[in-house]
C-alpha positions, 0 to 999 in steps of 0.5 A: 776559673772555667776549669775549676767550675767544670765548664768545658774541657775534660772531666775531673777525676777526684778532688781539686787540691789547694796548697797554700804556703803562708811563709812564701805566700805561694799557692798551688791548685792541682787536679787530675782530669781524664784525657781520652783513656788516661788520667792526667794531673794538671796544676797551676802555681801562683804568688799571693799578695795580701792587700789586707786581712780580707783581699789577696791579689793572685799572680799565676806563675806556672802551669803544668799538664802532665809532664809539660809545664810552662810559665803563665803570661804576666797578664794572668792575674786575679784577686780573692775576697775572703768572705768567711774563714774559720779553722775548717772552712774558707769561703772566697769570691774570685774577681770573676764572681766565682764563689769557692768553698774550701775545706781543710782536710790535712790534720797535720796542717791543723796541728802545726797551726795550734 
């Protein structure tokens, strides 16, 4: 959460990308950060467990920092409360009070859902 909010750490280079696979109920958040002189990709993958049409539990599974990846501890869990959803925008509140505004940018995903 702190990384997504830009608190501490290294500066982000480019957008945060979130991919959600509704068939496998998995998600992956990825971004690139500037470590000293080099841009380094980093990501986290997670399993999603919908509780109902509004709440989803999240279990983080794997972290990756450049070429290094490792399993997330079992205690790395969270929850999301979807407060608004339409074809282009999703507003979500995380279990730590963070508010996320996500926009759909991939036209192909939109075409597949129609």
